[in-house]
C-alpha positions as a LaTeX table, in Angstrom:
\begin{tabular}{lrrr}
\hline
Residue & $x$ (\AA) & $y$ (\AA) & $z$ (\AA) \\
\hline
Met1 & $-89.70$ & 21.21 & 16.02 \\
Ala2 & $-92.63$ & 19.59 & 18.14 \\
Thr3 & $-95.25$ & 21.34 & 15.55 \\
Leu4 & $-93.06$ & 20.68 & 12.24 \\
Ala5 & $-93.73$ & 16.64 & 13.62 \\
Arg6 & $-97.12$ & 17.22 & 13.96 \\
Ser7 & $-97.32$ & 18.68 & 10.60 \\
Tyr8 & $-95.02$ & 15.98 & 8.92 \\
Glu9 & $-97.31$ & 13.51 & 10.16 \\
Lys10 & $-100.09$ & 14.87 & 8.91 \\
Leu11 & $-98.84$ & 15.01 & 5.76 \\
Leu12 & $-98.21$ & 11.16 & 5.81 \\
Ala13 & $-101.97$ & 10.45 & 6.38 \\
Thr14 & $-103.05$ & 12.59 & 3.32 \\
Val15 & $-100.20$ & 12.30 & 0.85 \\
Pro16 & $-100.60$ & 9.07 & $-1.44$ \\
Gly17 & $-97.81$ & 6.72 & $-1.69$ \\
Asp18 & $-97.76$ & 6.72 & $-5.25$ \\
Asp19 & $-97.22$ & 10.24 & $-5.82$ \\
Glu20 & $-94.35$ & 11.80 & $-6.55$ \\
Ala21 & $-94.28$ & 14.16 & $-3.70$ \\
Ala22 & $-94.37$ & 11.43 & $-1.51$ \\
Ala23 & $-90.84$ & 10.56 & $-2.16$ \\
Asp24 & $-89.91$ & 14.29 & $-1.82$ \\
Leu25 & $-91.69$ & 14.11 & 1.58 \\
Ala26 & $-90.18$ & 11.16 & 2.86 \\
Glu27 & $-86.64$ & 12.56 & 2.25 \\
Glu28 & $-87.48$ & 15.97 & 3.99 \\
Ile29 & $-88.54$ & 14.29 & 6.74 \\
Asp30 & $-85.12$ & 12.28 & 6.79 \\
Ile31 & $-83.08$ & 15.57 & 6.41 \\
Lys32 & $-84.75$ & 17.46 & 9.19 \\
Leu33 & $-86.55$ & 15.69 & 11.40 \\
Leu34 & $-84.81$ & 12.31 & 11.46 \\
Glu35 & $-81.48$ & 12.77 & 11.06 \\
Arg36 & $-81.38$ & 14.83 & 14.79 \\
Gln37 & $-79.67$ & 13.24 & 17.13 \\
Asp38 & $-82.83$ & 14.32 & 19.76 \\
Ala39 & $-85.55$ & 13.13 & 17.04 \\
Ser40 & $-86.81$ & 10.41 & 19.20 \\
Arg41 & $-87.10$ & 12.84 & 22.11 \\
Ile42 & $-89.21$ & 15.22 & 19.97 \\
Ile43 & $-91.31$ & 12.67 & 18.09 \\
Gly44 & $-92.14$ & 10.64 & 21.65 \\
Ser45 & $-92.76$ & 14.24 & 23.33 \\
Gln46 & $-96.01$ & 14.54 & 21.21 \\
Asn47 & $-99.78$ & 12.23 & 21.12 \\
Gly48 & $-101.23$ & 11.72 & 17.79 \\
Thr49 & $-97.40$ & 10.93 & 15.99 \\
Pro50 & $-97.67$ & 7.11 & 15.55 \\
Leu51 & $-96.29$ & 6.47 & 12.41 \\
Leu52 & $-92.60$ & 9.12 & 12.39 \\
Leu53 & $-92.34$ & 6.84 & 15.94 \\
Ala54 & $-92.39$ & 4.17 & 14.75 \\
Val55 & $-89.67$ & 4.94 & 12.09 \\
Ala56 & $-87.93$ & 6.26 & 14.77 \\
Asp57 & $-88.14$ & 3.44 & 17.25 \\
Leu58 & $-87.47$ & 1.37 & 13.81 \\
Lys59 & $-84.34$ & 3.76 & 13.27 \\
Gln60 & $-82.83$ & 2.59 & 16.92 \\
Met61 & $-83.75$ & $-1.12$ & 16.68 \\
Arg62 & $-81.61$ & $-1.29$ & 13.87 \\
Arg63 & $-78.09$ & $-0.78$ & 16.19 \\
Gln64 & $-79.69$ & $-3.92$ & 18.31 \\
Gly65 & $-76.90$ & $-5.92$ & 17.26 \\
Ala66 & $-74.32$ & $-3.69$ & 18.77 \\
Asp67 & $-76.23$ & $-1.84$ & 22.02 \\
Pro68 & $-79.10$ & $-4.56$ & 22.21 \\
Ala69 & $-80.22$ & $-2.42$ & 25.12 \\
Val70 & $-81.04$ & 0.66 & 22.28 \\
Leu71 & $-85.29$ & 0.87 & 23.07 \\
Ser72 & $-86.00$ & $-1.46$ & 25.95 \\
Ala73 & $-89.15$ & $-3.41$ & 26.10 \\
Thr74 & $-89.82$ & $-0.79$ & 28.93 \\
Glu75 & $-89.48$ & 2.07 & 26.93 \\
Leu76 & $-91.46$ & 0.02 & 23.84 \\
Ala77 & $-94.39$ & $-1.13$ & 26.49 \\
Ala78 & $-95.03$ & 2.56 & 27.89 \\
Gln79 & $-95.82$ & 4.05 & 23.87 \\
Lys80 & $-98.17$ & 1.84 & 23.95 \\
Ser81 & $-101.58$ & 4.48 & 24.28 \\
Gln82 & $-100.06$ & 6.40 & 21.39 \\
Phe83 & $-100.53$ & 3.08 & 19.09 \\
Thr84 & $-103.76$ & 2.56 & 19.73 \\
Ala85 & $-105.33$ & 3.23 & 16.77 \\
His86 & $-102.43$ & 1.16 & 15.30 \\
Ala87 & $-102.36$ & $-2.30$ & 16.80 \\
Asp88 & $-100.69$ & $-3.56$ & 13.60 \\
Leu89 & $-97.98$ & $-1.06$ & 13.38 \\
Tyr90 & $-97.22$ & $-1.96$ & 17.49 \\
Gly91 & $-97.78$ & $-5.55$ & 16.94 \\
Leu92 & $-93.80$ & $-5.22$ & 14.48 \\
Leu93 & $-92.40$ & $-2.93$ & 16.80 \\
Gln94 & $-92.77$ & $-5.54$ & 19.50 \\
Ala95 & $-91.89$ & $-8.32$ & 16.88 \\
Ser96 & $-89.01$ & $-6.29$ & 15.71 \\
Arg97 & $-87.78$ & $-5.17$ & 19.21 \\
Leu98 & $-87.59$ & $-9.06$ & 19.95 \\
Tyr99 & $-85.83$ & $-10.00$ & 17.09 \\
Tyr100 & $-82.84$ & $-7.82$ & 16.86 \\
Ala101 & $-82.29$ & $-8.38$ & 20.56 \\
Gly102 & $-82.48$ & $-12.03$ & 19.94 \\
Asp103 & $-84.78$ & $-13.02$ & 22.36 \\
Asp104 & $-87.41$ & $-15.92$ & 21.82 \\
Pro105 & $-88.68$ & $-16.24$ & 18.31 \\
Lys106 & $-91.83$ & $-18.02$ & 19.41 \\
Ala107 & $-92.83$ & $-14.83$ & 20.99 \\
Ile108 & $-92.61$ & $-13.09$ & 17.43 \\
Leu109 & $-94.77$ & $-15.90$ & 15.66 \\
Ala110 & $-97.28$ & $-15.19$ & 18.74 \\
Leu111 & $-97.40$ & $-11.21$ & 17.65 \\
Leu112 & $-97.64$ & $-11.94$ & 14.16 \\
Pro113 & $-100.14$ & $-14.31$ & 12.80 \\
Asp114 & $-100.12$ & $-15.95$ & 9.66 \\
Ala115 & $-101.60$ & $-14.26$ & 6.95 \\
Ala116 & $-98.98$ & $-15.52$ & 4.20 \\
Arg117 & $-102.30$ & $-17.06$ & 1.91 \\
Ser118 & $-103.71$ & $-13.63$ & 1.22 \\
Ser119 & $-103.95$ & $-12.07$ & $-2.17$ \\
Arg120 & $-102.06$ & $-8.82$ & $-2.28$ \\
Phe121 & $-99.93$ & $-6.88$ & 1.35 \\
Thr122 & $-100.30$ & $-3.40$ & 2.51 \\
Pro123 & $-96.93$ & $-2.25$ & 3.29 \\
Leu124 & $-97.31$ & $-2.88$ & 6.89 \\
Ala125 & $-99.14$ & $-6.49$ & 6.31 \\
Phe126 & $-96.00$ & $-8.00$ & 4.18 \\
Ser127 & $-93.88$ & $-6.67$ & 6.61 \\
Arg128 & $-95.69$ & $-8.30$ & 9.78 \\
Gln129 & $-95.16$ & $-11.65$ & 7.41 \\
Met130 & $-91.36$ & $-11.06$ & 6.58 \\
Leu131 & $-90.72$ & $-10.83$ & 10.20 \\
Arg132 & $-92.87$ & $-13.98$ & 10.93 \\
Gly133 & $-90.99$ & $-15.85$ & 7.78 \\
Met134 & $-87.51$ & $-14.50$ & 9.51 \\
Ala135 & $-88.67$ & $-15.70$ & 13.27 \\
Leu136 & $-89.92$ & $-19.49$ & 11.51 \\
Gly137 & $-86.15$ & $-19.48$ & 10.54 \\
Arg138 & $-84.82$ & $-18.95$ & 14.00 \\
Thr139 & $-86.78$ & $-21.61$ & 15.40 \\
Arg140 & $-85.85$ & $-24.35$ & 12.75 \\
Asp141 & $-90.17$ & $-24.71$ & 11.67 \\
Pro142 & $-89.83$ & $-27.62$ & 9.18 \\
Asn143 & $-92.95$ & $-25.27$ & 7.45 \\
Glu144 & $-90.63$ & $-22.45$ & 6.61 \\
Ala145 & $-90.14$ & $-23.46$ & 3.17 \\
Gly146 & $-93.85$ & $-23.83$ & 2.68 \\
Phe147 & $-94.65$ & $-20.15$ & 4.80 \\
Trp148 & $-92.48$ & $-18.76$ & 1.95 \\
Arg149 & $-94.23$ & $-20.34$ & $-1.36$ \\
Asp150 & $-97.43$ & $-19.06$ & 0.61 \\
Leu151 & $-96.11$ & $-15.38$ & 0.70 \\
Leu152 & $-94.85$ & $-15.64$ & $-2.84$ \\
Arg153 & $-98.48$ & $-15.94$ & $-3.94$ \\
Gly154 & $-99.38$ & $-12.54$ & $-3.19$ \\
Ala155 & $-96.13$ & $-10.70$ & $-2.86$ \\
Asn156 & $-95.72$ & $-7.42$ & $-5.21$ \\
Pro157 & $-93.43$ & $-8.37$ & $-8.25$ \\
Leu158 & $-91.39$ & $-5.21$ & $-8.07$ \\
Tyr159 & $-90.29$ & $-5.00$ & $-4.57$ \\
Glu160 & $-91.56$ & $-7.56$ & $-2.59$ \\
Arg161 & $-90.98$ & $-10.99$ & $-4.21$ \\
Pro162 & $-87.30$ & $-10.61$ & $-4.07$ \\
Leu163 & $-87.18$ & $-10.61$ & $-0.49$ \\
Val164 & $-89.12$ & $-13.46$ & $-0.28$ \\
Glu165 & $-87.50$ & $-15.40$ & $-2.57$ \\
Met166 & $-84.17$ & $-14.78$ & $-1.01$ \\
Gly167 & $-86.27$ & $-15.72$ & 2.36 \\
Leu168 & $-87.25$ & $-19.19$ & 0.44 \\
Ala169 & $-83.26$ & $-19.34$ & $-0.46$ \\
Val170 & $-82.08$ & $-18.58$ & 2.67 \\
Arg171 & $-83.70$ & $-21.78$ & 4.22 \\
Trp172 & $-82.58$ & $-23.88$ & 1.39 \\
Gln173 & $-79.21$ & $-22.55$ & 1.77 \\
Arg174 & $-79.53$ & $-23.42$ & 5.40 \\
Asp175 & $-80.57$ & $-27.26$ & 4.42 \\
Glu176 & $-77.81$ & $-27.80$ & 1.92 \\
Arg177 & $-80.57$ & $-27.95$ & $-0.92$ \\
Leu178 & $-79.55$ & $-24.89$ & $-3.24$ \\
Glu179 & $-79.45$ & $-26.93$ & $-6.15$ \\
Gln180 & $-83.41$ & $-26.38$ & $-5.56$ \\
Val181 & $-83.32$ & $-22.69$ & $-6.15$ \\
Phe182 & $-81.41$ & $-23.34$ & $-9.47$ \\
Ala183 & $-83.41$ & $-26.28$ & $-10.14$ \\
Pro184 & $-85.85$ & $-25.69$ & $-13.76$ \\
Gly185 & $-89.13$ & $-23.91$ & $-12.89$ \\
Ser186 & $-87.60$ & $-22.83$ & $-9.15$ \\
Pro187 & $-89.83$ & $-19.86$ & $-7.67$ \\
Val188 & $-86.27$ & $-18.19$ & $-7.23$ \\
Thr189 & $-86.15$ & $-15.93$ & $-10.04$ \\
Asp190 & $-84.95$ & $-12.72$ & $-8.76$ \\
Ser191 & $-81.02$ & $-12.65$ & $-10.64$ \\
Met192 & $-79.11$ & $-10.66$ & $-7.54$ \\
Thr193 & $-80.19$ & $-13.97$ & $-5.38$ \\
Arg194 & $-78.92$ & $-16.30$ & $-7.83$ \\
Thr195 & $-75.87$ & $-14.33$ & $-8.30$ \\
Ile196 & $-74.68$ & $-13.97$ & $-4.69$ \\
Leu197 & $-75.64$ & $-17.77$ & $-4.36$ \\
Leu198 & $-73.38$ & $-18.68$ & $-7.37$ \\
Gln199 & $-70.38$ & $-16.22$ & $-5.96$ \\
Thr200 & $-70.30$ & $-18.09$ & $-2.69$ \\
Leu201 & $-71.98$ & $-21.96$ & $-2.42$ \\
Ala202 & $-72.93$ & $-22.98$ & $-5.98$ \\
Ser203 & $-70.93$ & $-26.32$ & $-6.35$ \\
Pro204 & $-69.34$ & $-27.27$ & $-9.99$ \\
Ser205 & $-72.10$ & $-29.35$ & $-11.26$ \\
Ile206 & $-74.80$ & $-26.04$ & $-10.40$ \\
Leu207 & $-72.73$ & $-23.42$ & $-11.98$ \\
Arg208 & $-72.01$ & $-25.79$ & $-15.11$ \\
Ala209 & $-75.61$ & $-25.95$ & $-15.47$ \\
Ala210 & $-76.00$ & $-22.13$ & $-14.88$ \\
Ala211 & $-73.44$ & $-21.59$ & $-17.25$ \\
Asn212 & $-75.68$ & $-23.54$ & $-20.02$ \\
Asp213 & $-79.39$ & $-22.25$ & $-18.92$ \\
Arg214 & $-80.38$ & $-20.22$ & $-21.79$ \\
Thr215 & $-83.47$ & $-18.87$ & $-19.70$ \\
Arg216 & $-81.26$ & $-16.56$ & $-17.49$ \\
Pro217 & $-79.99$ & $-13.31$ & $-18.27$ \\
Val218 & $-76.41$ & $-13.34$ & $-19.87$ \\
Arg219 & $-74.81$ & $-11.79$ & $-16.73$ \\
Glu220 & $-76.01$ & $-14.38$ & $-14.52$ \\
Arg221 & $-74.73$ & $-17.04$ & $-16.75$ \\
Asp222 & $-71.21$ & $-15.35$ & $-16.92$ \\
Val223 & $-71.06$ & $-15.29$ & $-13.58$ \\
Ala224 & $-71.62$ & $-18.40$ & $-13.13$ \\
Arg225 & $-68.76$ & $-19.28$ & $-15.75$ \\
Phe226 & $-66.29$ & $-17.09$ & $-14.41$ \\
Thr227 & $-66.91$ & $-18.51$ & $-10.17$ \\
Leu228 & $-66.44$ & $-22.02$ & $-12.22$ \\
Leu229 & $-62.93$ & $-20.96$ & $-13.60$ \\
Tyr230 & $-61.97$ & $-18.92$ & $-10.90$ \\
Lys231 & $-62.42$ & $-21.74$ & $-8.24$ \\
Asp232 & $-61.24$ & $-24.26$ & $-10.65$ \\
Leu233 & $-58.21$ & $-22.53$ & $-10.79$ \\
Thr234 & $-57.88$ & $-21.26$ & $-7.16$ \\
Arg235 & $-59.43$ & $-24.36$ & $-5.32$ \\
Gly236 & $-56.87$ & $-26.93$ & $-7.98$ \\
Ala237 & $-59.49$ & $-28.50$ & $-9.82$ \\
Phe238 & $-57.17$ & $-28.06$ & $-12.47$ \\
Gly239 & $-58.93$ & $-30.68$ & $-14.61$ \\
Asp240 & $-61.70$ & $-29.63$ & $-14.43$ \\
Phe241 & $-60.49$ & $-25.80$ & $-16.10$ \\
Thr242 & $-60.17$ & $-26.92$ & $-19.46$ \\
Gly243 & $-63.16$ & $-28.36$ & $-20.00$ \\
Asp244 & $-65.13$ & $-25.73$ & $-18.17$ \\
Leu245 & $-63.71$ & $-23.18$ & $-20.14$ \\
Ala246 & $-65.12$ & $-24.47$ & $-23.33$ \\
Leu247 & $-68.22$ & $-23.14$ & $-21.86$ \\
Val248 & $-67.50$ & $-19.29$ & $-22.59$ \\
Pro249 & $-68.19$ & $-18.23$ & $-25.84$ \\
Ala250 & $-64.99$ & $-17.19$ & $-28.26$ \\
Ser251 & $-66.69$ & $-13.88$ & $-28.17$ \\
Ala252 & $-66.51$ & $-13.34$ & $-24.33$ \\
Gly253 & $-65.08$ & $-9.66$ & $-23.58$ \\
Ser254 & $-62.36$ & $-9.12$ & $-21.26$ \\
Glu255 & $-63.68$ & $-5.54$ & $-20.38$ \\
Gly256 & $-64.59$ & $-3.68$ & $-17.32$ \\
Gly257 & $-61.55$ & $-5.78$ & $-15.11$ \\
Leu258 & $-62.11$ & $-6.77$ & $-11.64$ \\
Trp259 & $-62.96$ & $-3.01$ & $-9.83$ \\
Asp260 & $-66.54$ & $-4.11$ & $-8.46$ \\
Phe261 & $-66.93$ & $-7.58$ & $-9.71$ \\
Ser262 & $-70.29$ & $-8.06$ & $-7.28$ \\
Gln263 & $-71.77$ & $-4.92$ & $-9.02$ \\
Gln264 & $-70.22$ & $-4.24$ & $-12.78$ \\
Asp265 & $-72.16$ & $-4.85$ & $-15.56$ \\
Met266 & $-69.64$ & $-6.42$ & $-17.64$ \\
Ile267 & $-68.54$ & $-9.73$ & $-16.48$ \\
Pro268 & $-64.92$ & $-10.49$ & $-17.76$ \\
Val269 & $-65.01$ & $-13.62$ & $-18.05$ \\
Gly270 & $-63.03$ & $-13.95$ & $-21.70$ \\
Leu271 & $-60.16$ & $-13.10$ & $-19.33$ \\
Phe272 & $-59.67$ & $-16.98$ & $-19.02$ \\
Arg273 & $-59.55$ & $-17.10$ & $-22.97$ \\
Lys274 & $-57.80$ & $-13.64$ & $-23.91$ \\
Gly275 & $-56.02$ & $-12.51$ & $-21.10$ \\
Arg276 & $-51.96$ & $-11.83$ & $-20.35$ \\
Trp277 & $-49.92$ & $-14.90$ & $-19.60$ \\
Ser278 & $-46.40$ & $-13.58$ & $-19.28$ \\
Asp279 & $-44.31$ & $-9.72$ & $-19.01$ \\
Gly280 & $-40.76$ & $-11.97$ & $-19.15$ \\
Phe281 & $-41.15$ & $-15.05$ & $-17.29$ \\
Pro282 & $-42.09$ & $-17.73$ & $-20.21$ \\
Cys283 & $-45.44$ & $-18.87$ & $-19.62$ \\
Pro284 & $-47.74$ & $-20.98$ & $-22.18$ \\
Asn285 & $-51.43$ & $-20.01$ & $-22.25$ \\
Ile286 & $-53.59$ & $-20.28$ & $-18.69$ \\
Ala287 & $-55.29$ & $-23.25$ & $-20.41$ \\
Gln288 & $-51.75$ & $-24.74$ & $-21.13$ \\
Thr289 & $-50.41$ & $-24.54$ & $-17.60$ \\
Ala290 & $-53.67$ & $-25.97$ & $-16.02$ \\
Ala291 & $-53.44$ & $-28.77$ & $-18.24$ \\
Thr292 & $-49.72$ & $-28.92$ & $-16.85$ \\
Leu293 & $-50.86$ & $-28.99$ & $-13.13$ \\
Ala294 & $-53.74$ & $-30.90$ & $-13.51$ \\
His295 & $-51.02$ & $-33.58$ & $-14.52$ \\
Ala296 & $-47.95$ & $-32.46$ & $-12.42$ \\
Pro297 & $-49.33$ & $-30.34$ & $-9.21$ \\
Ala298 & $-46.29$ & $-29.27$ & $-7.99$ \\
Asn299 & $-44.67$ & $-28.38$ & $-10.97$ \\
Ala300 & $-43.10$ & $-25.37$ & $-10.18$ \\
Lys301 & $-42.41$ & $-23.58$ & $-13.76$ \\
Ala302 & $-46.51$ & $-24.07$ & $-14.28$ \\
Arg303 & $-47.22$ & $-23.11$ & $-10.61$ \\
Leu304 & $-45.12$ & $-19.63$ & $-11.31$ \\
Cys305 & $-47.50$ & $-19.35$ & $-14.35$ \\
Leu306 & $-50.40$ & $-19.61$ & $-12.57$ \\
Gly307 & $-48.89$ & $-16.65$ & $-10.19$ \\
Asp308 & $-48.31$ & $-14.68$ & $-13.19$ \\
Phe309 & $-52.03$ & $-14.81$ & $-14.66$ \\
Tyr310 & $-52.76$ & $-13.22$ & $-11.29$ \\
Arg311 & $-50.94$ & $-10.70$ & $-11.16$ \\
Leu312 & $-51.53$ & $-9.79$ & $-14.70$ \\
Asn313 & $-54.43$ & $-10.10$ & $-15.05$ \\
Gly314 & $-55.58$ & $-8.28$ & $-11.37$ \\
Phe315 & $-56.37$ & $-11.10$ & $-9.35$ \\
Asp316 & $-54.68$ & $-9.90$ & $-6.53$ \\
Gly317 & $-57.01$ & $-8.46$ & $-3.90$ \\
Phe318 & $-59.60$ & $-9.69$ & $-6.01$ \\
Ser319 & $-62.51$ & $-11.20$ & $-4.37$ \\
Leu320 & $-65.85$ & $-12.75$ & $-5.08$ \\
Phe321 & $-69.27$ & $-11.96$ & $-3.23$ \\
Lys322 & $-68.70$ & $-12.12$ & 0.91 \\
Ala323 & $-71.80$ & $-12.93$ & 2.73 \\
Gly324 & $-71.38$ & $-11.50$ & 6.16 \\
Gly325 & $-73.43$ & $-11.82$ & 9.23 \\
Asp326 & $-74.62$ & $-15.51$ & 10.47 \\
Arg327 & $-76.36$ & $-18.43$ & 9.00 \\
Phe328 & $-79.36$ & $-16.80$ & 8.04 \\
Ser329 & $-76.90$ & $-14.16$ & 5.62 \\
Leu330 & $-77.73$ & $-15.07$ & 2.01 \\
Gly331 & $-74.31$ & $-16.38$ & 0.78 \\
Asn332 & $-73.11$ & $-17.77$ & 4.18 \\
Gly333 & $-72.64$ & $-21.48$ & 4.64 \\
Pro334 & $-70.09$ & $-23.94$ & 3.17 \\
Asp335 & $-68.51$ & $-24.05$ & $-0.22$ \\
Gly336 & $-69.59$ & $-25.55$ & $-2.79$ \\
Phe337 & $-65.48$ & $-26.43$ & $-3.60$ \\
Ser338 & $-62.99$ & $-27.75$ & $-1.47$ \\
Gly339 & $-59.96$ & $-26.62$ & $-0.77$ \\
Arg340 & $-58.25$ & $-23.66$ & 0.62 \\
Pro341 & $-57.83$ & $-21.22$ & $-2.06$ \\
Leu342 & $-53.79$ & $-20.84$ & $-3.37$ \\
Ser343 & $-52.59$ & $-17.54$ & $-3.20$ \\
Arg344 & $-49.39$ & $-15.89$ & $-5.45$ \\
Ala345 & $-48.07$ & $-16.00$ & $-1.83$ \\
Asp346 & $-48.54$ & $-19.41$ & $-1.01$ \\
Ile347 & $-47.02$ & $-20.41$ & $-4.58$ \\
Tyr348 & $-43.93$ & $-18.56$ & $-3.74$ \\
Ala349 & $-43.23$ & $-19.85$ & $-0.45$ \\
Ala350 & $-43.82$ & $-22.91$ & $-1.18$ \\
Ile351 & $-40.70$ & $-22.69$ & $-3.79$ \\
Ile352 & $-38.56$ & $-21.30$ & $-2.00$ \\
Ala353 & $-38.90$ & $-23.65$ & 0.67 \\
Asp354 & $-37.99$ & $-26.35$ & $-1.70$ \\
Lys355 & $-34.33$ & $-26.03$ & $-1.92$ \\
Gly356 & $-34.45$ & $-28.68$ & $-4.87$ \\
Ala357 & $-36.84$ & $-26.41$ & $-6.95$ \\
Ala358 & $-34.61$ & $-25.00$ & $-10.52$ \\
Ala359 & $-32.25$ & $-22.17$ & $-10.50$ \\
Glu360 & $-34.11$ & $-20.19$ & $-12.51$ \\
Asp361 & $-38.05$ & $-21.21$ & $-10.74$ \\
Arg362 & $-36.45$ & $-20.58$ & $-7.70$ \\
Ala363 & $-34.81$ & $-17.42$ & $-8.37$ \\
Tyr364 & $-38.25$ & $-15.66$ & $-10.14$ \\
Ala365 & $-39.85$ & $-16.80$ & $-7.00$ \\
Leu366 & $-37.67$ & $-15.04$ & $-4.17$ \\
Tyr367 & $-37.95$ & $-12.10$ & $-6.70$ \\
Arg368 & $-41.64$ & $-11.86$ & $-7.11$ \\
Ala369 & $-41.70$ & $-12.82$ & $-2.99$ \\
Val370 & $-39.65$ & $-9.61$ & $-2.76$ \\
Met371 & $-42.06$ & $-7.61$ & $-5.22$ \\
Cys372 & $-45.60$ & $-8.81$ & $-3.32$ \\
Tyr373 & $-44.53$ & $-6.00$ & $-0.85$ \\
Ala374 & $-43.20$ & $-3.27$ & $-2.80$ \\
Pro375 & $-43.60$ & $-0.13$ & $-2.15$ \\
Ser376 & $-45.95$ & $-0.15$ & 0.20 \\
Gly377 & $-44.23$ & $-3.12$ & 2.19 \\
Phe378 & $-47.64$ & $-4.36$ & 2.85 \\
Asn379 & $-48.26$ & $-8.13$ & 0.99 \\
Gly380 & $-50.22$ & $-7.57$ & $-1.94$ \\
Cys381 & $-49.76$ & $-11.53$ & $-2.91$ \\
Thr382 & $-52.98$ & $-12.77$ & $-0.25$ \\
Gly383 & $-55.57$ & $-13.47$ & $-2.86$ \\
Pro384 & $-58.97$ & $-12.35$ & $-1.81$ \\
Tyr385 & $-59.41$ & $-9.74$ & 0.52 \\
Arg386 & $-59.85$ & $-10.65$ & 4.02 \\
Ser387 & $-60.18$ & $-9.50$ & 7.77 \\
Tyr388 & $-57.37$ & $-7.42$ & 8.99 \\
Glu389 & $-56.42$ & $-10.12$ & 11.36 \\
Glu390 & $-55.95$ & $-12.52$ & 8.66 \\
Leu391 & $-53.97$ & $-9.75$ & 6.80 \\
Glu392 & $-51.88$ & $-8.85$ & 9.13 \\
Ala393 & $-51.46$ & $-12.42$ & 9.67 \\
Ala394 & $-50.00$ & $-12.99$ & 6.14 \\
Gln395 & $-47.00$ & $-10.47$ & 6.32 \\
Ala396 & $-43.83$ & $-11.58$ & 6.60 \\
Pro397 & $-41.45$ & $-10.00$ & 8.70 \\
Gln398 & $-39.08$ & $-7.38$ & 7.28 \\
Ala399 & $-36.34$ & $-10.14$ & 8.20 \\
Asp400 & $-37.04$ & $-12.49$ & 5.96 \\
Arg401 & $-37.88$ & $-10.29$ & 3.01 \\
Lys402 & $-34.11$ & $-9.07$ & 3.52 \\
Ala403 & $-33.00$ & $-12.71$ & 3.79 \\
Trp404 & $-34.87$ & $-13.47$ & 0.45 \\
Phe405 & $-33.57$ & $-10.46$ & $-1.16$ \\
Thr406 & $-29.78$ & $-11.23$ & 0.45 \\
Glu407 & $-30.15$ & $-15.07$ & $-1.60$ \\
Leu408 & $-31.44$ & $-14.18$ & $-4.80$ \\
Lys409 & $-28.48$ & $-12.02$ & $-4.82$ \\
Gln410 & $-25.83$ & $-14.02$ & $-3.48$ \\
Arg411 & $-26.95$ & $-17.74$ & $-4.49$ \\
Tyr412 & $-28.41$ & $-16.54$ & $-8.25$ \\
Pro413 & $-26.13$ & $-13.64$ & $-8.96$ \\
Asp414 & $-26.01$ & $-13.92$ & $-12.71$ \\
Ser415 & $-30.28$ & $-14.35$ & $-12.87$ \\
Arg416 & $-32.34$ & $-11.68$ & $-14.80$ \\
Trp417 & $-34.12$ & $-11.22$ & $-10.89$ \\
Ala418 & $-31.41$ & $-10.85$ & $-9.32$ \\
Lys419 & $-30.11$ & $-7.92$ & $-11.43$ \\
Ser420 & $-33.61$ & $-6.20$ & $-11.65$ \\
Leu421 & $-33.86$ & $-5.96$ & $-7.93$ \\
Arg422 & $-32.80$ & $-3.21$ & $-6.16$ \\
Tyr423 & $-34.76$ & $-3.18$ & $-2.74$ \\
Tyr424 & $-36.34$ & $-5.21$ & $-0.61$ \\
Trp425 & $-39.12$ & $-3.17$ & 1.63 \\
\hline
\end{tabular}
C-alpha cells in the first residue's frame, strides 16, 4: 500500500487535470486508498506524498463539526516537513483546520492573504480565497461583500463563479438585504442559489418580481410562483392569493407531483389552477375558498376545503427547501412571510374545539382528524416534514383519537362520515 500511495502521487503530478484519465485516476484513488480506514496512517508514513496527505487531512476535517479533535494542531504541525515545497497548500490546511474547529477566524485571514483581484485562479489559489471569504464572514468584516465582488472577476464561470455568488448571497442574506440578490443587474445569477432563497426567505414582493422576470429561466420563475401561492395559503395571506394566481399562465402544467420539489425539473404550479378540490365534501375551487377565507378567516367550511386541497394535491408532508446549519448557510434566516404555517391537523383541531360549529362541518373535522392516523397510527397531517422531536410532539395520544371516533359515532350518528368510519388508529 505504501508503494501504491507513492505511485498515485507521481500520477497526480503528471496526468493533466483536463484529461479524462484524471477523473479515472481520482476515482481509483478514492476506492483503492482513501476509503480505507488506515488511509491516513499509510499516507502519513511516507515522504513525498503531499497531495494525497492534504486530501486525507481535508477528509478528516470534514468531521470537525462532530469531533473537533479529528485532526489536531499538533498532528498537522508534525506534517509540516512534508509540505516544504507546497507552502500554499499547507497554509490552506492550517486555515481549514482553524475554520472547522471553530477557532479565531482572524488567524485564518493572516494565513490567507487577499488575492481576490487576480484575473484567474488555480484550484488551490481559488480554494484559499474562498476560505478567506468565509473567514471574513465569521469576523463580520464590513468589506466582505466587496471581497466576493472582486473574486467574481477571475472566477471560472463553470465551477468557481457559483460558489462566489453563493458567498455574496449569504452575506446579503445575513444583512437582510435579500432584494439585492434579485435586483436587476445583480451579480448573483446562479439559478440554484436563487431558487433556494426564493423558497426560504424571499418576501412576497421579491417573489412577485421574480415570477414576472422574463430574463430568468422558466423553472426559476415557476418556483417563485409556486412558493408565493403556497405561502399565501399556508400563512393566511388569503386576500393576496387571487391576485397572485394571475401570475400563473393558463397553460401551466400540474404534472410532476411534489415528490422532490427542490430537485425536480417540472414545477407543478398549475395545481393552483387545475388541482382537485373535492372528493366528497362539497368544495369550490381553491380561488373561491381563498376568497371566502379572506373575508371570513374562521369560516369552518372554507377551512375544511383548504385542508382538502392540501390532501388531494399531495401537500401532506410536502416541504419547500429547508436550510440546515447556522446563519452562514444559504437560506437560513428570517422568512419574508409572517405567521406560522397552517396544517390540516391545525384546521381540524380548531373546528373540533368549536362546539358551536355546524354539525356537518364538525363531523367532517372529527372524521378527518381520525383519518390523519390511517393506517400507520402516525399523524400524516402535520404539514411540512420537521424534526423527529417536532413530529413526535404533533402526535395525538390514542385516547384522543378514540374520543374523536366515539364523539363522531355518538353525536353525529346519521352523518355519512360517522357511517363510513370503522376504525381509529
